[in-house]
NUGU-336590 format. One record per residue (C-alpha): residue in one letter; chain; z, x, y. Coordinates in Angstrom, 3 decimals. Example, Ala and Ser with C-alpha at 12.3 -4.5 7.8 and 13.67 -1.06 7.14 Angstrom:
type	mol	pz	px	py
A	A	7.800	12.300	-4.500;
S	A	7.140	13.670	-1.060;
//
This chain:
type	mol	pz	px	py
M	A	0.000	0.000	0.000;
G	A	0.693	2.945	2.287;
L	A	-2.915	4.107	1.933;
F	A	-4.141	0.607	2.807;
Y	A	-2.131	0.603	6.043;
T	A	-3.423	4.106	6.827;
Y	A	-7.016	2.893	6.777;
L	A	-6.159	-0.397	8.503;
G	A	-4.526	1.660	11.248;
A	A	-7.711	3.745	11.451;
I	A	-9.748	0.544	11.900;
D	A	-7.331	-0.614	14.626;
L	A	-7.739	2.683	16.470;
G	A	-11.505	2.485	16.014;
L	A	-11.558	-0.924	17.699;
I	A	-9.318	0.263	20.561;
W	A	-11.286	3.484	21.148;
G	A	-14.475	1.450	20.787;
F	A	-14.063	0.393	24.437;
L	A	-14.131	4.072	25.395;
A	A	-17.357	4.466	23.411;
L	A	-18.855	1.381	25.096;
G	A	-18.017	2.849	28.496;
V	A	-19.644	6.178	27.670;
Y	A	-22.649	4.319	26.202;
I	A	-23.290	2.653	29.575;
T	A	-23.499	5.982	31.416;
F	A	-24.919	8.163	28.646;
R	A	-27.561	5.799	27.248;
L	A	-28.223	3.159	29.927;
L	A	-27.883	5.305	33.071;
D	A	-28.761	8.655	31.462;
I	A	-25.718	10.276	33.082;
A	A	-23.231	12.588	31.358;
D	A	-20.028	11.320	32.980;
L	A	-17.030	13.575	32.316;
T	A	-14.727	11.333	34.358;
V	A	-13.772	9.527	31.145;
D	A	-11.387	12.261	29.982;
G	A	-9.323	11.559	33.099;
S	A	-9.841	7.792	33.459;
F	A	-8.749	7.216	29.840;
A	A	-5.410	8.860	30.636;
T	A	-5.255	6.948	33.946;
G	A	-5.629	3.638	32.101;
G	A	-2.768	4.581	29.795;
A	A	-0.571	5.826	32.649;
V	A	-1.093	2.717	34.812;
C	A	-0.463	0.386	31.878;
A	A	2.655	2.298	30.815;
I	A	4.244	2.337	34.254;
C	A	3.436	-1.365	34.726;
V	A	5.058	-2.538	31.478;
L	A	8.054	-0.262	32.035;
N	A	8.580	-2.043	35.358;
G	A	8.535	-5.454	33.679;
L	A	4.917	-6.496	34.242;
H	A	3.300	-8.560	31.480;
P	A	1.033	-6.408	29.237;
I	A	-2.065	-8.525	30.019;
L	A	-1.564	-7.932	33.752;
A	A	-0.914	-4.258	33.024;
I	A	-4.236	-4.104	31.150;
L	A	-6.006	-5.676	34.152;
A	A	-4.395	-3.065	36.415;
S	A	-5.683	-0.333	34.091;
I	A	-9.215	-1.741	34.230;
I	A	-9.040	-1.741	38.039;
S	A	-7.812	1.878	38.006;
G	A	-10.859	2.726	35.879;
F	A	-13.118	0.968	38.398;
I	A	-11.635	3.100	41.185;
A	A	-12.055	6.342	39.186;
G	A	-15.679	5.460	38.470;
A	A	-16.259	4.571	42.121;
I	A	-14.996	7.999	43.221;
T	A	-17.411	9.731	40.849;
G	A	-20.194	7.415	41.992;
I	A	-19.576	8.133	45.674;
L	A	-19.460	11.897	45.062;
H	A	-22.756	11.671	43.188;
T	A	-24.708	9.161	45.289;
K	A	-23.357	9.729	48.807;
C	A	-22.312	13.382	48.689;
K	A	-25.313	14.283	46.489;
I	A	-23.157	16.233	44.035;
P	A	-24.765	16.469	40.549;
A	A	-23.387	13.741	38.253;
I	A	-21.843	16.102	35.712;
L	A	-20.071	18.108	38.438;
A	A	-18.920	14.927	40.217;
G	A	-17.350	13.767	36.947;
I	A	-15.583	17.093	36.472;
L	A	-14.199	16.997	40.025;
T	A	-12.848	13.462	39.538;
Q	A	-11.431	14.370	36.143;
I	A	-9.544	17.354	37.600;
G	A	-8.190	15.243	40.462;
L	A	-7.094	12.492	38.070;
Y	A	-4.836	14.919	36.188;
S	A	-2.602	15.290	39.250;
I	A	-2.869	11.582	40.057;
N	A	-1.841	10.660	36.510;
L	A	1.208	12.894	36.775;
R	A	2.131	11.150	40.040;
I	A	1.701	7.724	38.443;
M	A	3.958	8.764	35.555;
G	A	6.637	10.021	37.914;
G	A	5.993	13.699	37.277;
R	A	6.477	13.363	33.504;
A	A	3.797	14.500	31.065;
N	A	4.791	11.851	28.518;
L	A	6.051	8.272	28.788;
P	A	7.564	6.471	25.754;
L	A	7.250	2.662	25.699;
T	A	9.714	1.918	22.892;
T	A	11.848	-0.312	25.128;
A	A	8.975	-2.102	26.871;
N	A	6.946	-5.210	26.019;
T	A	3.900	-3.675	24.338;
L	A	2.105	-6.888	23.284;
F	A	1.261	-5.779	19.722;
N	A	4.852	-5.110	18.625;
D	A	6.267	-8.176	20.381;
I	A	3.764	-10.552	18.768;
A	A	4.271	-8.886	15.382;
T	A	8.059	-9.232	15.705;
S	A	8.005	-12.853	16.875;
L	A	5.577	-13.938	14.119;
H	A	7.121	-11.637	11.465;
I	A	3.706	-10.130	10.737;
N	A	2.850	-6.475	10.219;
K	A	1.812	-4.735	13.461;
Y	A	-1.475	-3.526	11.944;
Y	A	-2.660	-7.098	11.266;
V	A	-1.710	-8.253	14.768;
T	A	-3.494	-5.282	16.352;
F	A	-6.593	-5.934	14.267;
V	A	-6.836	-9.589	15.332;
I	A	-6.145	-8.904	19.031;
A	A	-8.519	-5.915	19.136;
I	A	-11.303	-7.916	17.436;
L	A	-10.867	-10.706	19.996;
F	A	-11.014	-8.222	22.880;
V	A	-14.128	-6.574	21.415;
M	A	-15.930	-9.896	20.914;
I	A	-15.071	-11.082	24.441;
F	A	-16.143	-7.875	26.174;
I	A	-19.340	-7.438	24.135;
A	A	-20.264	-11.031	25.026;
I	A	-19.563	-10.312	28.724;
L	A	-21.575	-7.072	28.658;
Y	A	-24.457	-8.743	26.827;
W	A	-24.538	-11.521	29.421;
F	A	-24.157	-9.169	32.397;
F	A	-26.894	-6.737	31.360;
G	A	-29.212	-9.704	30.892;
T	A	-28.775	-10.728	34.537;
E	A	-30.923	-9.403	37.371;
L	A	-28.158	-7.021	38.458;
G	A	-27.552	-5.726	34.940;
S	A	-31.272	-5.324	34.324;
S	A	-31.495	-3.306	37.552;
I	A	-28.857	-0.898	36.201;
R	A	-30.828	-0.494	32.972;
A	A	-34.067	-0.033	34.922;
T	A	-32.433	2.706	36.998;
G	A	-31.519	4.579	33.835;
N	A	-34.965	4.132	32.285;
S	A	-36.937	5.327	35.313;
E	A	-35.258	5.872	38.657;
Q	A	-38.528	6.322	40.556;
M	A	-40.002	3.154	39.075;
A	A	-36.812	1.249	39.923;
R	A	-37.023	2.439	43.538;
S	A	-40.654	1.338	43.752;
L	A	-39.495	-2.138	42.732;
G	A	-37.035	-2.205	45.629;
I	A	-33.893	-1.500	43.595;
N	A	-31.144	0.445	45.353;
T	A	-30.645	3.025	42.601;
D	A	-27.586	4.626	44.243;
T	A	-25.788	1.279	44.208;
M	A	-26.789	0.716	40.575;
K	A	-25.426	4.130	39.573;
L	A	-22.191	3.447	41.437;
L	A	-21.794	0.048	39.771;
G	A	-22.631	1.451	36.331;
L	A	-20.043	4.216	36.674;
M	A	-17.429	1.684	37.777;
I	A	-18.082	-0.623	34.807;
S	A	-18.106	2.340	32.420;
N	A	-14.770	3.731	33.578;
G	A	-13.278	0.227	33.751;
L	A	-13.905	-0.059	30.006;
V	A	-12.468	3.421	29.503;
G	A	-9.339	2.393	31.438;
L	A	-9.040	-0.682	29.199;
S	A	-9.252	1.555	26.124;
G	A	-6.555	3.850	27.520;
A	A	-4.273	0.874	28.208;
L	A	-4.670	-0.582	24.702;
N	A	-4.123	2.867	23.198;
A	A	-0.859	3.263	25.136;
L	A	0.369	-0.196	24.074;
Y	A	-0.599	0.445	20.453;
G	A	1.003	3.888	20.261;
Q	A	4.027	2.840	22.377;
A	A	3.584	5.990	24.451;
T	A	1.113	7.735	26.695;
D	A	0.499	11.345	27.603;
V	A	-1.176	12.942	30.600;
R	A	-3.466	14.909	28.238;
V	A	-4.331	11.989	25.947;
G	A	-7.906	11.877	27.271;
T	A	-8.736	15.515	26.464;
G	A	-11.942	15.554	24.437;
A	A	-12.341	11.769	24.727;
I	A	-16.020	12.022	25.682;
V	A	-16.796	13.974	22.491;
I	A	-15.102	11.294	20.369;
A	A	-17.051	8.619	22.247;
L	A	-20.341	10.461	21.685;
A	A	-19.513	10.773	17.986;
S	A	-18.974	7.004	17.831;
I	A	-22.239	6.329	19.676;
V	A	-24.445	8.539	17.535;
I	A	-22.829	7.404	14.265;
G	A	-23.340	3.755	15.231;
E	A	-26.934	4.363	16.321;
V	A	-27.799	6.222	13.117;
I	A	-26.371	3.450	10.928;
L	A	-28.037	0.601	12.850;
S	A	-31.105	2.515	14.062;
S	A	-33.444	-0.312	13.004;
K	A	-31.590	-2.791	15.244;
K	A	-31.942	-0.902	18.559;
S	A	-34.182	-3.595	20.002;
N	A	-31.287	-6.062	19.869;
F	A	-28.940	-5.167	22.735;
A	A	-25.988	-7.179	21.371;
L	A	-26.214	-5.445	17.982;
G	A	-26.611	-2.154	19.822;
L	A	-23.280	-2.734	21.573;
A	A	-21.645	-3.825	18.308;
S	A	-22.975	-0.695	16.575;
I	A	-21.059	1.485	19.064;
V	A	-17.753	-0.134	18.058;
I	A	-18.727	0.097	14.377;
G	A	-19.446	3.794	14.929;
S	A	-15.992	4.207	16.467;
I	A	-14.388	2.550	13.424;
I	A	-16.378	4.736	11.005;
Y	A	-15.390	7.858	12.941;
R	A	-11.697	6.924	12.691;
I	A	-12.014	6.198	8.968;
I	A	-13.678	9.594	8.437;
V	A	-10.822	11.248	10.337;
A	A	-8.254	9.349	8.227;
I	A	-10.001	10.439	5.015;
V	A	-10.150	14.135	5.938;
L	A	-6.506	14.060	7.058;
Q	A	-5.584	12.534	3.700;
M	A	-7.445	15.443	2.083;
G	A	-5.121	17.852	3.882;
L	A	-7.115	18.902	6.954;
N	A	-4.994	20.385	9.723;
T	A	-4.892	18.117	12.797;
D	A	-5.696	21.175	14.927;
D	A	-9.148	21.224	13.308;
L	A	-10.070	17.655	14.339;
K	A	-12.003	18.793	17.407;
I	A	-14.311	21.069	15.390;
L	A	-14.772	18.272	12.840;
T	A	-15.826	15.942	15.669;
A	A	-18.241	18.557	17.043;
I	A	-19.829	18.963	13.590;
L	A	-20.108	15.176	13.147;
V	A	-21.822	14.792	16.541;
A	A	-24.221	17.673	15.794;
I	A	-25.164	16.181	12.399;
A	A	-25.507	12.645	13.760;
L	A	-27.745	13.865	16.614;
T	A	-29.890	15.915	14.239;
I	A	-30.517	13.152	11.668;
P	A	-32.590	10.867	13.989;
V	A	-34.755	13.850	15.036;
M	A	-35.415	14.775	11.408;
I	A	-36.190	11.149	10.498;
G	A	-38.546	10.882	13.495;
K	A	-40.415	14.042	12.497;
R	A	-40.740	12.818	8.917;
K	A	-42.166	9.499	10.134;
Q	A	-44.685	11.339	12.347;
V	A	-45.811	13.518	9.436;
S	A	-46.123	10.476	7.181;
M	A	-48.121	8.560	9.810;
Y	A	-50.442	11.528	10.439;
K	A	-51.083	11.927	6.718;
K	A	-51.720	8.184	6.356;
L	A	-54.212	8.091	9.236;
T	A	-56.072	11.351	8.516;
G	A	-55.431	11.995	4.844;
K	A	-54.554	15.585	5.768;
E	A	-51.363	17.628	5.743;
I	A	-50.040	19.018	9.049;
D	A	-50.573	22.765	9.309;
K	A	-47.031	24.040	9.923;
N	A	-48.359	27.456	10.969;
A	A	-50.529	25.964	13.730;
//
C-alpha cells in the first residue's frame, strides 16, 4: 500500500506542477520566448500563499493572491523586454534575480516557512472528511486542471488569444495585421507567470511548507514535462485542448519516472542530471522520427535511397 501512495503522490505532484508546465508552454511554444522568470515566480507564488494562510487568509484567496503576484512578475519581465528592449532571456534572468530578494522580504527574511499550523486546504478537507490526503489532493488538482485548461482553451480561441499565438508564430506578419506585438508579449508573459504562481501556491499548500529556493531548476522540469507530453501525443498537436492536456500528462509522467528511479535507489542529488537527460532524449526523438518520415517519403516518391554521403 505504501508503494501505491508513493505513485499517487507522484501523480498529485504532476498535476500541481502541471500548471508550471502550462505556463512555460505559453511562453516557450506559443510566444517562442525562453522565459527564465519562472524559477523566481514559482517561489513567489509559494511565498505569497504561505504568508497569506499564516495570517489567517482562506487558502482560495491566498491562491488568487499568488496568481496576481505571478501576473506582476510576468509584467515586470514583459516591460523590461518590450519597453526597455532588453532581450527576453536576459529580462527573465533580471526579474528572477530580483524576485529572490523580494521573496525573502515576503517571507520575513526567512528562507523557509512551515505551514503545519495553517489552513492548507488539502489537509483540512482530508481531516474533516476522514479521507487520505492523497485522494483529496488528486480530486482538487484534477478539478483545477480541468477548469484552467477550459479557460485557456476558450481564451486562446478569442481574438485576443489568437493575437498572442499569431505573435509567436510570426511577429512581422502579426504587425502587418495591425497587432500590437509588444502588448501581446506582455500579456502572454503575465498569463504564463500567473499560472506559475498558481503552481507555486498549490505546491506550498500540498507540502505544508515553502522555500525561497523551491523554484531552482523549475524551467527544466517544465520543459521535460512539455517535451514528454508532446512526444506521447505528437499526433494530436492540431487539437489545442489535447495539446494543453498533454502538457499536464507529461508532468505526471515525469513525476512517475522520478518516483520510479528514486525507488530504485537513485540519490536525490542526481535528479537534475536525470531531468537534463530526459529533456535531451525527448527533444531528440521527434527530430529522429521526422528524419525517418522524410527518408520514407523520399523513397516512396522517387523509389531511390538518399545518398548519405551527398
